[in-house]
N, C-alpha and C positions, 0 to 999 in steps of 0.2 A: 464586592463581588456579589451578584444576585444569586438566589437559591438555584435557579435553573442552570446557571453556569457551573455552580458547584456540583450539582447532580451529574452534569455532563462529564465533568472531570473525573468524578468517582467512577462512572461507567467506563470511561475510556481507560483509566488506569487498571481496570480489572481485565483488560484484554490480555490474552496470552501471546504476546508479540515476541518474535525472535529476529535477530539481526542476521541477514544472509548477505554477506559482503556489502554491508551498508544499506540494504533494503529491508524495511520492516515488513515482516510476513506474519500474519495471524495463523496460529496452529488451530485450525477449525475445519470441521467437516462440511460437506455440501449441505447436509440436512440442517446443521446449525446455522450455516450462512443463510439459507432460505428463511429460517425462523427470524434471524437478525433483521433481514431486509423487510420481511412481512411486518414484524413488530414495529419497526421504524415507520413504516407507512401507516399502520393502524393508529399509532400513538403520535403521529406527526412529529417524529424526532428526526432531526437532520442526520443523514447518513451519506457521506461521500465514500462510495465504494470504488476501490482501485483493484485492478486485476492484472498484476505484473506478470509478464511472460518474458521470453528471452529478449525480445525487442525493447521492452521497458528497461531491462537490465542494461542493455547496451547503451540506451539513452542516458542512463545515470552515470556512465563512466566519464563523460565529459561535461555534464550539466548539473550543477547544484540545483538550478531552478526545477528541473524535472524531478530530481530526488525530493525536493521540497513538496511537490504535489503528492508524493507517496507518504511523506511524513505527516502531511495535513489530512490524510484520509482517516475516516472513522472505522474502516475495515479494509484490510489489504490482504487479499488471498492469492495463493500461488496458482496462477492461471496456466503457466507453461510447465511442461514436464521437465525441461532442463533445470528449472529452478528447484524442482523436487530432487533431481539428481544431485545438484550442488549441495542442497541441505543434507541429503543422505550421506554424501561424501564427508561432510564436516560434522556428522553425528548430531544434526539439528533435527528435532522431532516434528518436521513438517511431513506428516505421513500420508496426506491425501491431496491430490490436485483438485482444485475447485475452479474449473474453467467458467468464464463468464457466460459462454454460450450454453453450457450445461445448466448453469444456475437459471438462466432465462427460460430454458425448456422446462425445468422443474417447476418454476412459477407458473408457466403456461398450462401445465398439466394438473396443477393443484385443483382439487375440488373445493369450491368455496361459493358462498352466496354473495360475497363482496369482492369481486375481482379488482385487482390493482389497475389503476388508470395510468396508461403508458403514453408518453409523448416521445416521438422520434425526432432528433435534431441532428441534421447532417445527411451524409450519404450523397451519392451522385444522382443527378437528374431527379426523377420522381420516385426513387426507390423508398424513401421514408414514407411517403404517402401510400405507396403500394403495401408496405409493411403494416401500416395502420389498418388498411382495409382487410388484409389477410387475418389479422387478429379478430376482427369483428365479423368474420364469416361464420364463426362457430362459437358456442359457449365454452369458455375456458377461464383460467385463473387470471387472465389479463384482458384488458379491453383498451383499444386504441382511442385516444381522445384528441390527438393532434399530431401534426407532422410539419416540419419546416426545413427547407434546404437553404442555408444562408449564403450559398455561393462560395467563391474561392478567395474571399477577402482575408484581412488580418484578424487577429483575435479582437482588436479594438472595433473593427468594422462589424464583427459578429456579436458585439456586446452592447449595441445601441439599446436605448430604452424601449424603442418600438419592438425589437426582437424579444427582449425580456418580458415586456407586457403581453406579447402574443403567447409566450409559453405559459406565463402565470395565469392568463385568462382561461386556459384549458383546465386548470386545477389538477395537474397530474400528480400521482403518487410516486411515479418512477419515470425519471427523465433519462432516456437512452441517448447518449451522444456518440456521433460517428464522424469525427473530423480528422482522423489520423492521431496516433498516440500522443505525439508532442503537442500539437495544437489543441487536441481535445482536453488533455490534462491541464494545460495552461488556461483554456477557456473556463473549465470548471473551477479551478482555483481562483480565477479572477471574479467569477460571478456567483459562486455558491451562496454568498450572503444576500443576494438580490432575488434568488429563486424561491418560490414557495413549494417546490416539489420536495417531499421528504427524502427521497432517494435519488441520487444522481450518479451516473457511472458512464465511463467511456467504454462502450462495447461495440467496437467498429464492425466486426464481422456479423453481429447479430442481425443487423438490418437486412443484409443480403441473404443470410440463412433463413430469416422469417419469410421473405418473399419467395424463396426457392430459386433465386437467380444464381446462387452458389450453393452446391450441396456440401454438407459437412462430411468430414472424413469418417469412415466406419470406425467402430469402437476399437478394433485391432490397431489401426494406425494411431489412434489417440493414446491407447494404453502404452505402446512402446515408443512414444515420442517421435513418430514418423508422420504426424499430421501435416508437417510442412511439405512433404512430397505430394500429398493429396491436394493441398492448397495451390501448389504450383501448377498441377494439372488443371485445376478449376480456374485459376487466375495466373496465367503465365507471367504477367508483369511483376509478380511478387518475387521472382527468382533472385533479383539483385538484392532485395532486402534480406532474404534468407541467406544469401551468400555472405553478405556483410556480417549478419548476426552470427552465423556459424563460424566464420573465421575469427571473429572477436571472442567467441566462447573458447575456441581452441587456444588462443593466445592467453586468455585469462586462466585457463586450466593449468598451463605449464608455467606461466610467470607468477601466478598468484595463488591458485588453489593448492597446488602441490607444496610450495614453500610454506603456506599457511598451515596446512595439515601437519607437516613435519614439525613446524614450530610449536603448535599446540601439543603434539605428542611429547616433544621435549619438555615443555613446561609441566605437563601432567606427571612426567617421571621425576622432575627435579623439585617442584614446589612441595610444600608440606600440606597435604590434603586434610590432615587432622587439625591444622591450625584454625581455630575458630574465627569465623567472620565477625568483625566488629564494625558497626556503623554508628557514628555520633553526629548529632545535629546541633550546631552552634549558631545561635541567632543573635544579631544585634539590631539596632534601629533601622538599618538600611540593607542588610544582607544576611544570607544564611550560608554557612559552610557545611557541606556534608563530607565528613572525614571517614574514609573507608580504609580498612586494613585487612589483610589476609586474602584468601581466594574467594572471588565472587562467583558463586553458583546460584542459579535461579531459585532453587527451593529455599535457600537461606535468605536471599535478597527479598523474596516474596513476603517474608515476615515483616518487612519494613514498608510495605506498600501504603498503609494508612499514613505513615509519617511522610512519605513522598507526596501523597495527596494534600496533606496539611501544608507542606512547603509551597506547593503551587497556589493553594487557596489563600495563603498569607500575603501574596502579592508583594513580596519584598523586592527591592530594586534589583538586586543581583543574587544569583544562587551559584555557589562555587562547589565544584567536585574536587576533593583532595584525594588523589589516587597514588600518592607518593609511596605508600606502604602496601600497595596491592600487587600480589604475585600472579594473579590469573583472573581473567574475566571470561565467562562463557557467553554464548549467544543470547541467552535469556536475560542476563543482566544488561547486556548491550541493548537489547530490545527495550528494556525499561528506560534506559538513558534516552533512547530515541523518542519515547513517549514524553519524557520530561522536556526534551527539546521542542517537541510539538507545541506544548503549552507555554513554556518559558521563552522560547525563541532565543533572541540574542542576549537575554538576561542570564542564560545558562553558560557558564564557563568552567573549564577544567583548569584549576589553579596550579596543580602539581600532578605529576604522573611518573611512576616508576618506568624503568626501561621496558619492562614486560608489558605494562599497560599501554605505553606509547606505541609499541610495536603492534599490539592487537588493534588499537585504534587506527593505525596506519593501514593495516590490511583491510579494515572495514570502512575506509574513507571517512573517518570521523575526526580527523585532525582539525576541522573547522571549529570544533569546540575548544581547542587549544589556541587557535589563531583565527579570529573572525575574518581576517582579510584573505584567508586561503579558502576558496570555495570549491576547489577540486583537488583531490589528492591521488597521486599515483605512487605505487611502490617502486 
């Protein structure tokens, strides 16, 4: 493993990621997100930024491939207010919504002598080109360097070498993709290794907001999670998507969120919180087994992050998690497991799991680590 890859792993394992019903979410503020993105552009460090909202969450319910695009992200912020509500309900410390549109506005308003070079990919008609021209009408923290509408083809059609060369020739710092959430995330996941843009993110609404073709909801709507009402007023065709997403959220709340909350409360009352967490790393010539016992809480698990980094960098054939004697896992320890899965992929397996651990993994759709043939899990 080369030094650059090791450094990237070390940076990634320092992220404060929490698992929100199977979705990795970084506990990060808008200001720190802007710094993260800016630093990635300045240092030419790859940053696949995902901005999960309620629609993203609904997509993950039946698609491991979509979930994988979030796992592979270098930063995953809570774009949608419903995700913040879910986190708050489960006592997960995602305290600030970081909407992709707000982040873009923040970068746009930044005072700098070195504006980030933006390329718009996607959108309907000539809206991407219009957005580029709007950026260049005034001095700001962003400058448009290119725009391309690939049409309505498949991800493969949009991944031709000609298209990739057109984007790379513009030398963007920030590639804004607007193809629809599912297709956009899939396109980024398929092509991020071929792109020379440091930052790439699917920010579908940003293109229309930039041109002014669609007005963004007032702050009051955003703050109280009512932005969807405003979006339907601006774009009536969105009502069916919001109806589907809203009804899915209601089902998840009653079928999963409430039972999960009650189960966690039961475990907290019944397990021994004073029982010291113990993690052992046993390595042989072809594999490493991580044996965990006790209650896994993020502050205690964080003490072992260097050991987890070493396990990834050792490039052993297989890494096994032994959770047989684990009585509890919080969202922070699950978030760390998601980061391990990102780097180890199918080499990470859970060899044993207690009843409590297996139930928590089920609620968080992580049973794929127990059975690689099962790509979606429903409770």
